[in-house]
C-alpha distance (Angstrom), angle and dihedral (degrees) to the residues before:
residue distance angle dihedral
M1 . . .
S2 3.81 . .
A3 3.79 122.4 .
F4 3.79 120.8 -81.8
S5 3.82 111.9 -96.0
L6 3.78 140.7 -171.3
E7 3.80 87.1 -105.7
S8 3.81 88.3 60.2
L9 3.79 89.7 53.1
S10 3.79 92.6 49.2
G11 3.80 88.9 49.1
L12 3.79 91.6 51.0
T13 3.81 90.5 48.9
A14 3.80 91.5 49.7
F15 3.81 91.1 47.2
V16 3.83 95.7 48.7
T17 3.80 93.2 43.7
S18 3.81 91.5 49.3
V19 3.80 90.6 53.3
D20 3.81 92.7 44.9
T21 3.81 94.6 48.9
G22 3.81 97.8 35.7
G23 3.79 101.1 -116.9
F24 3.80 150.2 19.4
A25 3.80 95.1 -93.0
P26 3.82 96.9 54.8
A27 3.83 89.2 40.7
G28 3.79 88.5 53.9
R29 3.81 91.1 52.1
T30 3.81 89.6 50.9
L31 3.81 93.5 47.7
G32 3.80 97.2 37.5
L33 3.81 92.8 -114.9
S34 3.77 136.3 114.2
A35 3.79 119.6 -96.4
S36 3.80 87.9 -115.4
A37 3.82 92.3 55.0
V38 3.81 91.0 50.9
G39 3.80 92.1 48.3
K40 3.82 92.0 49.6
A41 3.84 91.3 48.9
V42 3.81 90.4 53.5
A43 3.82 91.3 45.5
R44 3.82 91.3 52.1
L45 3.81 89.3 50.3
E46 3.81 90.8 51.6
T47 3.80 90.2 49.6
R48 3.77 91.6 48.0
L49 3.84 92.4 50.3
G50 3.79 94.7 38.8
V51 3.81 93.7 -131.5
R52 3.79 137.0 97.3
L53 3.79 112.0 -112.6
L54 3.80 104.8 175.9
I55 3.78 135.7 37.0
R56 3.79 106.4 -147.3
T57 3.79 128.7 -163.8
T58 3.80 129.6 164.6
R59 3.80 91.4 -93.1
H60 3.78 107.3 20.1
L61 3.79 141.2 51.4
S62 3.80 121.0 -164.7
M63 3.79 135.6 167.5
T64 3.77 128.6 -115.9
Y65 3.80 119.8 -135.4
E66 3.82 89.2 -94.3
G67 3.80 89.3 48.2
E68 3.81 91.8 54.3
E69 3.80 91.0 50.4
L70 3.80 92.2 49.4
Y71 3.82 93.3 44.1
A72 3.81 92.5 56.7
R73 3.81 92.0 52.3
A74 3.80 97.2 37.6
T75 3.80 94.3 53.1
R76 3.83 90.3 55.3
L77 3.80 90.6 48.3
I78 3.80 93.7 49.9
D79 3.81 91.7 45.9
D80 3.81 89.7 52.6
L81 3.80 91.5 49.1
R82 3.79 91.2 50.5
E83 3.80 90.8 49.9
I84 3.81 91.1 49.5
E85 3.80 90.0 49.1
T86 3.81 90.1 51.3
M87 3.79 91.3 47.5
L88 3.81 93.1 50.6
G89 3.77 90.6 46.4
D90 3.79 88.5 54.3
Q91 3.79 91.1 58.5
A92 3.80 91.6 79.4
Q93 3.81 92.4 49.2
A94 3.79 137.5 61.9
P95 3.84 111.2 -87.8
V96 3.79 110.6 -97.6
G97 3.80 134.4 178.7
R98 3.79 143.3 45.0
V99 3.80 124.6 -41.4
R100 3.82 115.5 -165.6
V101 3.80 114.2 -156.9
S102 3.81 137.1 178.5
L103 3.83 117.9 -151.3
P104 3.81 132.8 176.7
A105 3.80 104.5 -102.0
A106 3.81 100.9 -119.9
L107 3.79 95.9 38.9
G108 3.79 90.3 48.4
R109 3.80 94.2 49.8
M110 3.80 98.2 41.4
V111 3.80 104.3 33.6
V112 3.81 109.5 21.9
L113 3.82 105.6 32.0
P114 3.83 96.0 57.3
R115 3.82 88.5 61.1
L116 3.80 97.6 38.1
A117 3.82 99.3 87.7
Q118 3.80 91.9 63.3
F119 3.80 91.5 49.0
C120 3.82 91.6 52.2
E121 3.80 90.2 48.7
D122 3.81 91.7 50.9
H123 3.84 94.7 44.9
T124 3.79 107.9 37.8
G125 3.81 92.3 163.6
I126 3.81 94.2 62.3
E127 3.80 117.5 88.4
L128 3.80 111.6 -157.1
D129 3.81 122.7 -149.8
I130 3.82 105.1 -175.5
G131 3.78 125.4 -177.8
L132 3.82 117.6 -161.4
D133 3.77 106.7 -158.0
D134 3.80 136.1 139.1
R135 3.80 90.6 -148.6
K136 3.80 118.6 96.1
V137 3.79 105.7 -112.6
D138 3.80 126.5 -155.3
L139 3.81 102.9 -112.0
V140 3.79 96.4 -159.5
E141 3.79 97.8 42.1
G142 3.81 92.1 42.1
G143 3.79 94.0 47.3
F144 3.82 94.4 -121.0
D145 3.80 120.7 160.7
L146 3.81 95.4 -163.6
A147 3.78 141.4 5.8
V148 3.78 137.1 -173.8
R149 3.80 114.5 -139.5
T150 3.78 132.5 -177.6
G151 3.78 134.2 -148.9
S152 3.80 121.9 16.5
L153 3.79 122.9 -14.2
D154 3.78 124.3 -133.1
N155 3.79 121.2 -138.4
S156 3.81 94.3 -87.4
G157 3.79 99.8 147.3
L158 3.81 91.3 -115.1
I159 3.79 122.6 136.1
A160 3.82 105.4 -112.1
T161 3.79 131.7 -168.3
K162 3.80 120.8 -169.1
L163 3.83 111.0 -130.0
S164 3.81 102.5 175.7
E165 3.78 144.9 -38.3
H166 3.82 115.9 -73.1
R167 3.81 98.3 -120.0
F168 3.81 125.7 -166.8
I169 3.81 135.5 -165.4
L170 3.80 127.1 -153.1
C171 3.79 107.8 -137.2
A172 3.79 145.2 157.1
A173 3.78 139.6 -171.4
P174 3.82 117.8 -95.2
S175 3.82 87.9 -119.5
Y176 3.82 91.4 59.0
L177 3.80 93.1 47.4
Y178 3.83 90.7 48.6
R179 3.81 90.8 54.8
F180 3.81 101.6 37.7
G181 3.78 106.4 18.7
E182 3.80 130.3 -125.9
P183 3.83 120.8 -67.1
A184 3.79 112.9 -121.9
S185 3.82 96.7 -150.1
P186 3.82 142.1 -2.6
D187 3.81 88.1 -92.7
E188 3.83 89.4 69.6
L189 3.81 95.6 54.9
G190 3.80 92.0 94.4
R191 3.81 88.3 71.0
H192 3.79 93.5 54.3
R193 3.78 135.9 73.2
C194 3.80 107.4 -103.0
I195 3.80 121.3 -162.3
R196 3.80 109.2 -144.1
F197 3.79 135.7 -161.8
R198 3.82 119.6 -138.0
Y199 3.83 114.7 -152.3
P200 3.83 108.6 -121.4
S201 3.81 92.4 -150.1
T202 3.83 96.5 54.9
G203 3.80 106.9 14.6
L204 3.81 89.4 -128.1
L205 3.80 123.8 136.4
E206 3.77 117.4 -115.4
R207 3.78 117.4 -108.6
W208 3.79 117.9 -134.7
V209 3.80 116.8 -129.8
F210 3.80 130.5 -150.8
D211 3.82 118.0 175.5
S212 3.84 90.8 -20.6
R213 3.83 90.9 -51.4
E214 3.81 112.3 124.9
L215 3.81 120.7 -144.9
D216 3.79 125.7 -164.6
R217 3.80 117.3 135.3
E218 3.81 88.7 27.7
L219 3.82 89.4 69.8
G220 3.78 122.1 93.8
S221 3.79 120.3 -113.3
G222 3.78 120.3 -92.0
P223 3.80 141.8 136.7
T224 3.79 119.9 -47.2
F225 3.82 126.7 -149.3
N226 3.80 134.3 -176.4
D227 3.81 90.9 -150.8
S228 3.81 119.0 76.3
E229 3.80 95.1 -149.6
A230 3.81 90.5 53.2
V231 3.81 87.7 58.2
V232 3.82 89.4 55.3
L233 3.80 92.8 48.9
A234 3.81 91.6 47.6
A235 3.80 90.3 52.0
I236 3.82 91.7 49.1
A237 3.81 88.4 50.3
G238 3.82 89.4 58.5
M239 3.81 96.1 -111.7
G240 3.81 94.2 136.0
L241 3.79 148.0 -61.5
A242 3.81 118.6 -46.0
Q243 3.77 133.5 -169.2
L244 3.79 102.0 -144.4
P245 3.81 135.0 -176.9
D246 3.80 106.5 -101.1
Y247 3.81 91.8 -117.5
T248 3.82 93.1 56.4
A249 3.80 93.7 45.6
R250 3.82 99.3 42.6
S251 3.80 99.8 86.3
A252 3.83 94.0 45.7
L253 3.81 91.1 46.9
L254 3.80 92.2 51.4
S255 3.80 91.5 49.0
G256 3.81 93.2 47.3
Q257 3.81 93.7 -117.2
L258 3.80 87.9 120.4
V259 3.80 131.4 32.6
P260 3.84 121.5 -146.6
L261 3.80 118.0 -123.9
F262 3.82 133.4 -167.2
S263 3.82 93.0 17.5
H264 3.82 89.1 166.4
H265 3.84 90.8 63.6
H266 3.82 122.2 87.3
C267 3.80 106.7 -127.1
V268 3.81 109.7 -173.9
R269 3.79 127.7 146.9
G270 3.79 107.7 -169.5
N271 3.79 121.1 -67.5
I272 3.78 143.3 -64.7
W273 3.80 109.6 -106.0
L274 3.78 136.4 -167.2
V275 3.81 108.7 -147.4
R276 3.79 134.5 -176.8
P277 3.81 136.2 173.4
S278 3.79 114.1 -82.2
H279 3.79 98.8 -151.6
R280 3.79 99.8 75.6
A281 3.78 142.1 46.0
T282 3.80 117.4 -98.9
P283 3.83 115.7 -115.3
L284 3.79 118.6 -137.4
R285 3.83 93.1 -108.2
V286 3.82 89.9 57.4
Q287 3.81 92.0 46.0
V288 3.81 90.5 52.0
F289 3.80 94.2 51.3
A290 3.82 91.6 43.2
R291 3.82 89.2 56.4
F292 3.80 89.6 48.7
L293 3.83 92.4 51.9
A294 3.80 92.0 46.8
N295 3.81 92.7 49.8
V296 3.82 93.5 47.1
I297 3.80 95.4 48.6
E298 3.81 95.2 40.9
S299 3.82 92.3 49.0
H300 3.81 90.4 48.8
A301 3.80 90.3 52.5
Q302 3.82 90.4 53.9
Q303 3.82 94.3 54.4
């Protein structure tokens, strides 16, 4: 088969427009061409492909089986090209429009929101629609442009960019340590009250990690929450030990409400990812906010 050419693209455009408008004449008016020019472009495409695409009568235009197959693929191609053209045209302009984003609740509140006011001041044309939710949303079905996800990614077909490791800290309130003492190693956690997080999307309990070793049944019993901030508050209240993301624990650690434990252990559960749908071009407004999210999360990880 010969290489794809601009003539092939013009033929595809003429073919799709003829089907959409119902004939060569209305397609010509849409494309600024004569009906004859549209008909010849479609005929050249049929010759090039070696198949008949349209059945033409004086009053009716219908597709062959091959035409229906090509139409389904060609419409997606032309839509993608139009979106790319719009995106490139945006490059010379200020970013404008809505950006819909999904963020994990605690990370969004504690890392992103404190920096968001400056972004909105710098980009007045961007309208943000941010969902804070620990459930894993369907980006395509939910109409999201971007999402931040933590842990390990499944093979979802999304475009993913690693921003940082997802680091955790084992900690407890001074009041808990005064009453029950401090564990000397992960092997002693079974004798302590352990506050656990239950993932809302799966109903599974989190597993604590120390130097790549996962612990589940080895942990002592304690309260369980499906909200990450409730885990922090329970730990501050002295209800048990908690292994918290560093961004949720940072404020309480600085204030002395929580005390870090096992600082010599490496506590990492996967990574923090920025993901976006792979089936469409990325408008400038989405690119701008994606860069903002990446900078905020990467700079936090370096602190």
